[in-house]
C-alpha positions in Angstrom: 90.7 94.2 135.2 92.2 95.2 131.7 90.8 94.3 128.4 92.5 91.2 127.3 91.1 90.3 123.7 92.2 87.9 120.9 94.1 90.6 119.2 96.4 91.4 122.1 96.6 87.6 122.7 98.0 87.1 119.1 100.3 90.0 119.5 101.7 88.8 122.6 102.0 85.1 121.2 103.6 86.5 118.1 106.2 88.5 119.7 107.1 85.5 122.1 107.5 83.1 119.0 109.6 85.6 117.4 112.0 86.6 119.9 112.5 82.6 121.1 113.4 82.1 117.4 115.6 84.9 116.8 117.4 84.7 120.1 118.5 81.0 119.3 121.6 82.1 117.2 124.9 81.8 118.9 126.0 84.9 117.2 123.5 87.3 119.0 122.1 86.4 122.3 119.3 88.5 124.0 116.8 88.1 126.6 113.0 87.8 126.0 112.5 91.3 127.5 115.3 92.7 125.1 113.5 91.0 122.0 110.1 92.4 122.8 111.8 96.0 123.4 113.0 95.5 120.0 109.9 94.8 118.4 108.3 97.7 120.1 111.0 100.1 119.1 111.2 98.9 115.4 107.3 99.3 115.2 107.0 95.6 114.0 104.2 95.2 116.4 102.0 97.7 114.6 101.3 94.7 112.1 98.1 93.5 113.6 95.3 93.6 111.0 95.7 92.3 107.1 95.3 95.9 106.4 98.6 97.0 108.2 100.6 94.7 105.5 101.5 96.2 102.2 99.7 95.4 99.2 102.4 95.8 97.0 106.2 96.1 97.1 106.5 93.5 100.0 110.0 93.0 99.7 110.8 96.5 99.7 108.8 96.8 103.0 110.6 94.0 104.5 113.9 95.6 103.7 113.2 98.5 105.5 111.5 96.7 108.5 114.9 94.5 108.8 116.9 97.9 108.7 114.5 99.2 111.6 114.8 95.9 113.6 118.6 96.3 113.3 118.7 99.8 114.2 116.3 99.2 117.2 118.6 96.2 118.3 121.7 98.2 118.4 119.9 100.7 120.6 118.3 98.0 123.0 121.4 95.6 123.0 124.3 98.3 122.9 126.1 95.9 120.5 128.4 96.1 117.6 126.0 96.5 114.4 127.6 93.5 112.9 126.3 91.1 115.6 122.5 91.7 114.9 122.2 90.8 111.4 119.8 90.9 108.5 119.4 87.3 109.0 118.5 87.7 112.7 116.3 90.5 112.0 114.4 88.4 109.3 114.0 85.5 111.6 112.2 87.9 114.2 109.9 89.6 111.5 109.1 86.4 109.5 108.3 84.4 112.9 106.1 87.4 114.2 104.3 88.1 111.0 103.6 84.2 110.4 102.4 84.0 113.9 100.2 86.8 113.7 98.7 86.2 110.3 98.9 82.6 109.4 97.5 80.8 112.5 94.0 82.0 111.6 91.2 79.9 110.1 89.5 80.6 106.9 92.5 81.7 104.8 91.8 79.3 101.9 88.5 81.3 101.2 90.2 84.9 101.8 89.8 87.7 98.9 92.7 87.7 96.3 94.4 90.8 98.0 94.6 88.8 101.2 95.8 85.7 99.3 98.4 87.8 97.7 99.4 89.0 101.2 99.7 85.4 102.6 101.8 84.4 99.6 104.2 87.5 100.2 105.0 86.6 103.7 108.2 85.5 104.0 109.0 82.1 105.5 111.5 81.6 108.6 114.7 80.5 107.1 116.9 78.1 109.4 119.6 75.6 108.9 117.0 72.8 109.2 114.9 74.4 106.2 118.3 74.9 104.4 119.6 71.4 104.8 116.3 70.1 103.8 116.0 72.2 100.6 120.0 71.2 99.7 119.3 67.3 100.5 116.2 67.2 98.3 117.8 69.7 95.7 114.5 71.8 95.4 114.3 73.6 92.3 117.8 71.9 91.1 119.5 74.4 93.7 121.2 72.1 95.9 124.6 73.9 95.4 122.8 77.3 96.4 121.0 75.9 99.5 124.3 74.4 100.8 126.2 77.8 100.2 123.4 79.5 102.2 123.6 76.6 104.8 127.5 77.3 105.2 126.9 81.1 105.6 124.4 80.3 108.3 121.1 82.1 108.5 122.0 84.5 111.1 124.9 85.7 109.3 123.0 86.6 106.2 123.4 90.1 104.9 120.8 91.8 103.5 121.6 90.7 99.8 122.3 87.0 101.1 118.7 87.3 102.6 117.1 88.8 99.5 118.8 86.0 97.1 117.6 83.4 99.3 114.2 84.7 99.3 114.3 85.3 95.5 115.2 81.6 95.3 112.4 80.6 97.2 109.9 82.8 95.3 111.1 81.0 92.2 110.7 77.5 93.3 107.2 78.0 94.9 105.8 80.0 92.1 105.6 83.0 94.5 103.8 81.4 97.2 106.7 81.6 99.8 104.9 79.8 102.5 104.9 76.5 100.5 108.5 76.3 101.0 108.1 75.3 104.5 106.8 71.6 103.2 110.4 71.0 103.7 111.3 72.2 106.8 112.3 69.3 109.0 109.9 70.0 111.9 109.4 67.7 114.8 106.8 65.5 113.2 109.5 64.2 110.8 
């Protein structure tokens, strides 16, 4: 019998959640198996422990990881590079990292370096979040949120994605996860 521990379980769950979320885009469909292969080939799966996350320049590391995910997707899916966008890559990365790192207990009492990493993790961007941000005029940026909604998260270029994250960073004072308070989840 193979050794199945909580870290293997977290990786499997995070990969499943990420692939399920990212393949929801009508623009870029792929199978779960293909999604798992993209995670492996892009090296997203190497992020398992807090020490694996960058302490500084998280956005630079995220940009490089999005590029690696897009590159891996092109090889796995054999598709036009325009179909697997930075928006789709970001969804895959963000759901994977949030599932890996923000589903654990004890984060409130974590050391300052870990708290900094918690705050740097990007939220998954989708139409539900963008709709809510626009309708509530979060940060006085309703027009911006509507514009991003009109583009569609799965159509985001790298610049579109980074502009959205920058705006979120401003309205959350750097704790990016706090924007998810406005996500219209199944409990609302």
